N, CA, C and O of each residue as an XYZ file, in Angstrom:
248
protein
N      18.275    -32.745     40.214
C      17.935    -31.825     41.234
C      17.658    -30.399     40.702
O      16.787    -29.720     41.247
N      18.333    -29.947     39.708
C      18.053    -28.686     39.107
C      16.748    -28.620     38.429
O      16.112    -27.566     38.460
N      16.294    -29.669     37.813
C      15.030    -29.730     37.208
C      13.887    -29.609     38.312
O      12.906    -28.892     38.117
N      14.050    -30.296     39.406
C      13.079    -30.202     40.559
C      13.017    -28.754     41.048
O      11.954    -28.164     41.239
N      14.126    -28.266     41.222
C      14.189    -26.858     41.722
C      13.486    -25.874     40.640
O      12.715    -24.995     41.025
N      13.758    -26.044     39.407
C      13.082    -25.273     38.394
C      11.598    -25.457     38.448
O      10.864    -24.472     38.367
N      11.123    -26.650     38.578
C       9.675    -26.915     38.619
C       9.103    -26.228     39.824
O       8.032    -25.629     39.732
N       9.802    -26.292     41.002
C       9.306    -25.693     42.238
C       9.275    -24.138     42.039
O       8.316    -23.494     42.464
N      10.270    -23.562     41.427
C      10.250    -22.144     41.143
C       9.057    -21.689     40.190
O       8.419    -20.654     40.381
N       8.839    -22.521     39.208
C       7.741    -22.279     38.273
C       6.387    -22.374     38.994
O       5.493    -21.548     38.805
N       6.280    -23.391     39.807
C       5.022    -23.552     40.619
C       4.777    -22.375     41.520
O       3.652    -21.898     41.671
N       5.894    -21.902     42.138
C       5.848    -20.702     43.017
C       5.374    -19.442     42.255
O       4.584    -18.638     42.752
N       5.898    -19.322     41.035
C       5.601    -18.173     40.228
C       4.079    -18.279     39.722
O       3.333    -17.303     39.641
N       3.739    -19.524     39.410
C       2.265    -19.737     38.988
C       1.349    -19.362     40.134
O       0.339    -18.681     39.959
N       1.730    -19.824     41.308
C       0.838    -19.558     42.538
C       0.812    -18.067     42.734
O      -0.261    -17.512     42.969
N       1.920    -17.396     42.652
C       1.945    -15.889     42.827
C       1.171    -15.181     41.813
O       0.512    -14.190     42.127
N       1.211    -15.654     40.538
C       0.450    -15.036     39.461
C      -1.143    -15.255     39.764
O      -1.943    -14.340     39.569
N      -1.504    -16.411     40.208
C      -2.899    -16.679     40.535
C      -3.330    -15.780     41.667
O      -4.400    -15.172     41.628
N      -2.488    -15.704     42.671
C      -2.911    -14.863     43.829
C      -2.906    -13.340     43.465
O      -3.688    -12.574     44.029
N      -2.109    -12.954     42.615
C      -2.108    -11.542     42.096
C      -3.293    -11.215     41.396
O      -3.845    -10.131     41.584
N      -3.764    -12.122     40.546
C      -4.965    -11.975     39.774
C      -6.168    -11.999     40.689
O      -7.088    -11.210     40.471
N      -6.224    -12.848     41.693
C      -7.335    -12.862     42.715
C      -7.459    -11.480     43.373
O      -8.536    -10.886     43.418
N      -6.296    -10.983     43.890
C      -6.268     -9.720     44.698
C      -6.635     -8.575     43.718
O      -7.347     -7.652     44.114
N      -6.157     -8.616     42.424
C      -6.498     -7.588     41.546
C      -7.996     -7.492     41.317
O      -8.528     -6.386     41.217
N      -8.714     -8.657     41.230
C     -10.125     -8.670     41.092
C     -10.752     -8.099     42.428
O     -11.707     -7.323     42.400
N     -10.204     -8.494     43.504
C     -10.764     -7.967     44.792
C     -10.659     -6.448     44.932
O     -11.491     -5.763     45.527
N      -9.522     -5.969     44.310
C      -9.333     -4.546     44.395
C     -10.205     -3.825     43.456
O     -10.696     -2.757     43.825
N     -10.456     -4.297     42.265
C     -11.470     -3.719     41.367
C     -12.908     -3.716     41.972
O     -13.594     -2.694     41.946
N     -13.344     -4.884     42.516
C     -14.589     -4.958     43.151
C     -14.798     -3.906     44.205
O     -15.786     -3.174     44.238
N     -13.739     -3.875     45.121
C     -13.802     -3.001     46.254
C     -13.832     -1.480     45.800
O     -14.545     -0.686     46.412
N     -13.110     -1.108     44.802
C     -13.090      0.247     44.299
C     -14.524      0.657     43.753
O     -15.077      1.728     44.000
N     -15.026     -0.354     42.982
C     -16.382     -0.085     42.462
C     -17.469      0.052     43.524
O     -18.341      0.920     43.468
N     -17.362     -0.875     44.517
C     -18.330     -0.913     45.598
C     -18.291      0.314     46.470
O     -19.303      0.898     46.859
N     -17.053      0.666     46.749
C     -16.849      1.796     47.632
C     -16.808      3.192     46.812
O     -16.841      4.260     47.423
N     -16.745      3.142     45.579
C     -16.775      4.267     44.716
C     -15.676      5.299     45.076
O     -15.864      6.515     45.037
N     -14.530      4.716     45.425
C     -13.374      5.522     45.862
C     -12.102      4.717     45.777
O     -12.060      3.530     46.098
N     -11.105      5.373     45.350
C      -9.767      4.765     45.368
C      -8.988      5.026     46.636
O      -7.931      4.461     46.918
N      -9.604      5.932     47.376
C      -8.858      6.303     48.652
C      -9.609      5.722     49.894
O      -9.274      6.057     51.030
N     -10.613      4.860     49.664
C     -11.221      4.255     50.792
C     -10.255      3.329     51.532
O      -9.421      2.681     50.900
N     -10.357      3.255     52.870
C      -9.344      2.458     53.632
C      -9.220      0.963     53.157
O      -8.120      0.420     53.056
N     -10.386      0.335     52.874
C     -10.417     -1.076     52.360
C      -9.700     -1.165     51.104
O      -8.868     -2.058     50.946
N      -9.965     -0.265     50.143
C      -9.318     -0.331     48.837
C      -7.790     -0.106     49.038
O      -6.986     -0.760     48.373
N      -7.430      0.723     49.861
C      -5.920      1.000     50.100
C      -5.265     -0.250     50.625
O      -4.162     -0.606     50.207
N      -5.959     -0.941     51.567
C      -5.393     -2.085     52.181
C      -5.190     -3.251     51.096
O      -4.166     -3.934     51.077
N      -6.205     -3.412     50.235
C      -6.149     -4.357     49.191
C      -5.012     -3.982     48.211
O      -4.244     -4.827     47.751
N      -4.953     -2.710     47.930
C      -3.906     -2.302     47.023
C      -2.498     -2.553     47.575
O      -1.578     -2.929     46.848
N      -2.367     -2.331     48.887
C      -1.073     -2.610     49.518
C      -0.755     -4.082     49.460
O       0.391     -4.443     49.193
N      -1.781     -5.004     49.715
C      -1.617     -6.395     49.640
C      -1.221     -6.700     48.207
O      -0.314     -7.508     48.006
N      -1.778     -6.166     47.305
C      -1.417     -6.440     45.817
C      -0.009     -6.008     45.535
O       0.715     -6.704     44.822
N       0.412     -4.868     46.076
C       1.805     -4.403     45.895
C       2.794     -5.399     46.511
O       3.826     -5.712     45.917
N       2.491     -5.851     47.614
C       3.348     -6.852     48.372
C       3.568     -8.156     47.454
O       4.674     -8.680     47.324
N       2.476     -8.590     46.875
C       2.576     -9.854     46.041
C       3.290     -9.547     44.679
O       4.061    -10.370     44.186
N       3.029     -8.404     44.110
C       3.760     -8.031     42.969
C       5.276     -7.910     43.148
O       6.060     -8.235     42.257
N       5.669     -7.409     44.383
C       7.055     -7.383     44.700
C       7.575     -8.715     44.772
O       8.608     -8.977     44.155
N       6.938     -9.665     45.507
C       7.439    -11.016     45.632
C       7.504    -11.670     44.313
O       8.433    -12.436     44.057
N       6.521    -11.400     43.417
C       6.671    -12.032     42.110
C       7.902    -11.435     41.266
O       8.556    -12.207     40.564
N       8.192    -10.208     41.320
C       9.361     -9.598     40.663
C      10.588    -10.171     41.256
O      11.507    -10.451     40.487
N      10.726    -10.383     42.535
C      11.863    -10.966     43.201
C      12.103    -12.403     42.753
O      13.246    -12.823     42.574
N      11.023    -13.148     42.573
C      11.072    -14.570     42.067
C      11.510    -14.634     40.694
O      12.220    -15.566     40.317
N      11.106    -13.624     39.848
C      11.496    -13.644     38.440
C      13.036    -13.430     38.318
O      13.673    -13.903     37.377
N      13.584    -12.718     39.283
C      15.076    -12.471     39.218
C      15.922    -13.664     39.509
O      17.120    -13.673     39.228
N      15.282    -14.723     40.097
C      16.161    -15.871     40.456
C      16.535    -16.680     39.268
O      17.260    -17.667     39.397
């Protein structure tokens, strides 16, 4: 049972890492496209990235 839980936790972390990388790329593209770090779209993507980074950090503590 512990091994299954460990695999599940590792899969969750991998999924979060992949999602973080995807959002990071979106953020970079949006910042370049909008030529601004304070554009509303860039800020929204940045906030989404922050949310997923926090989730990842909390998963690592388990």
